[in-house]
Every structure is written in structure tokens, then in C-alpha cells.
N, C-alpha and C positions, 0 to 999 in steps of 0.2 A: 598591633600597629594598624592604623588606617591611613589612607592616602592623604587625609587632611592633617595628619600629624607628622609630616616629613620633617626630620631634624638632622642636623649634621653632628656626627660624633666628634669628640675632641681630637684634633690632629696631633701627631707625634711632635714632641718638642724639637725645635731647630733654631740655630742662631743665624741661619740663612733666610733670605726671602723665600716664600713658598714657591715662587716660580723657578727657583734654583733647586730647592729641596726635592721637588717632585721629580727632578732628573736624577736623583740618587736612588738606586735600586733598593737599598735597605729602608730608606724612608718610605718609598712607594709601597713596599711590602707591609710595613707597619701600618700605614694609613689604610690600606686595603683590608688588613686584618681587623682593624678597629671598626670599619664599616660593617663587616660581616658580623662582628660581635654585637654591634648595636641592633642589627636586624634580628639576630637570634634572641636577644633579650626582649625585644618588643613584639616579635611575631611568633617565636617558637621555632622558626626555621633554622635548620642547621645546614651549612654549605661547606663541603670539603674542597680544599684548594690543591691544585696540582702546581707545586712551587716551581718546577722546572718549566712548565708551560707558561706560567705567569712571568718568569724571568725572560723567556724567549720573546714573549709579546712585548714586554717592556723595552728590550733592546731594539726590536724592530721599530717600535713606536718612536723611540729616541732618535734613531737614524733618520726616520722620515721627517720629524719636526725640525731637526737640525738642518736638513737639506732644504727645507722650505722657509726657514727663518727670514723674515723681511729685514731689509736694511733701513727702511723708512720708519722712524720712530712713531709716526702718526698711525701706523698700521698695527701697533702693539695690541690694542684692545681686540681688534678683529682676529689677530693671531691667537690670542688666548682662547677665544671662542672656538677657533678652528682646531687647535691642538686638543681641546677637551673632547670635541666631537670625534676627532681621529682616534683618541684613546678608546672611546666607546666602541667605535667600529672594530678596532683590533681585538678588544676583549670579547665582543660578541662573535666575531669571526672564528676565533679559536677556543672560546669558552674554557677558561681554566678552572671552572667551578662545576660541582655536581651536588645537587640538592638531595638530602636524605628524604625519606618519606614525609609527607606533610603531617603536621600535628593534627590531632583529632578535631580541634576546633576550627581548622582552616576553612575559610570561605573563599572559594575559587572565583567569586565575583570580584574579589580584590586583586589588583595586579601582582602584589607580592606573592600570592599563592597561585595565581594563574601562571606566572612565569618567574619563579624564584631567582633563577640564575640571571635572567635579563634584567629583572628589577634591581638586583644587587649591583650589577655592573653600572647600570644607568644612574642609580642613586649615588654611587661612588664618584662618577665623573661629574655629575651635577654639583655635588658638594665641594669637590676640589675646585671646580670653576668658580663657584660662589666665593670660596675663601680667597682665591687668588685675586679676583676682581675687587673684592673688598679691600684687600691689602694694597693693591697697586693703584686703584682708582677711587677708593672710598665709595665704591658703587654697591648699592643694594640690588639684589636679584630676586626674581619671583618666577614661579612656574606658571605657564599658561594653563588655562582651564582644561585643555584637552589632556593634560598629563593625568588628570584625575578621572578620566573617562576610560572604562574598560574596553570600549570599542576601539580606542586608539591603540591599546596594547595588543588587541587581536591583530590589527593591521600591522603594527610594529613588528611583532614576532613573525608573522607570515612573510612580510617583505624582506626582513633580515635573512630569513631562511633561503630566499631566492637570490638576494644580492646584499652582501654585508655592507656595501657602501651606503645603502639606504638608511643605515643606522645614523649616519651623520645628518641626513635630512630630518629624521625624526627628532634628533637631539636639538636641532635648531627650532623645530616646531614646539617642543616642550619648553624651550627657553624664550618663546615669544618672538623668534626671529624669522626672517624670510628664508626658507630653505633653498639650497641649491641641489636639485635632484639630478642634474645633468653630469656635473663633474665635482662632486662634493669633496673628493680627496685632493683637490688642487687649490692651494691657497691663492695662487695667482688668479685663478678663475673666479674665486670668491671676491677678490678685490675688484676685478674688472666689472663684475656684475654690480657691485655696490657703487662704483663710479658711474656706470651707465645709468643706474637708477637715480643717482643724485643729479646727473645731467638732465635726465628727462623731467625730474621734478622742478628743476630750476627753469627749464624752458616753458613750463606751464604757469610759472609765476608772473 
């Protein structure tokens, strides 16, 4: 697999909207497993999952997003971006994955071999976000060019090692958004920044 061939695996079947299904631990585990299987099939990477740790991460993530869920329906799009970034932060903070030795053909100039665990978690969160936004808003998503740059992944891995919250900023960068490096884990702060930016832009018109 190369970074120019990023694809989403088929998600588990559900009769619920994806925004609801992702809040079910069983569905979440199945979706995560499918992402890892796709990575294995396309890259030769094998990643072992700590199911207990993954469940604990999921429960903590669910508690946080429920606590910050906005009442204003106009904030839904921004909220879905936020919860996807928060999911990545939690996965990278506690890493429920361990990569087996790299396959013989591995090229560590590619992010999936440079940081297999981080790559898998990031791709999972990106694909879930893309699927939800398509279903909820009929919106197409694209990755920013920096996502394909190994230098970005060097910085990403180094910064996450020092501060897990920085994962949320990098997620925003990878999805072409303006990152919040100051308080990325506060949805209220994200909205306030967006409103302030909109106000400043309107004043310049």
C-alpha cells in the first residue's frame, strides 16, 4: 500500500445511522478490526490488538463526547470533526496496538512502515469521519497534501509522544482544517475560535 492509495474498508452492517453505530462497542471493534485487516492485506503489516485496552479507550471517549455534545444543531458538523479528532487522541495516547516485525519489503520512507500503529489509528479515524460526513451531510472529504509527506509524520509522532492532545491538531491539519493547538480537547473552545474567525472575516468585508 502507498499513501496515494488510501481507501476505506467496508464498514460493518448496521440499521442505525453511523453516528449512532459508532457509539456501540461491538460495532466499533468490528470496524477497527476491518481497518487493520485492510492494512494487513495491502501492506503486509500485522497489528495485534489489546481488546481490553481498546474497550477502555472507547468507554472513556464515549464519556467525553457525550459530555461535550452541543445543543445547537448548527454545530453538528464541527462536532463530528471534533469527536473524530478526539478518538484519535485517545487511541494514540494509550495505543491498543502493537505491530509485529515489519515485512521484508517494508519501505520506512512510507508512513505506514515508519509508524504502523499511529498510521492504523489515524486511518481508522479518518475513514470513520469520512463515512459519517458523507451520510449526514452528503459531503465529500479529502486529505490535505501534508498527509502524504513523511516529514509531517515525523513531527506528528514526536509531538504526540510529548503531548497526546497534539494529535487533534494534526488530525485537523490532515483534513485541511485550521488546527486548535491551544485547547484542542475543548469543543466549546473550538466553536469560539470559529466564531471569532468568522467575525474577523466579516469585519474585513
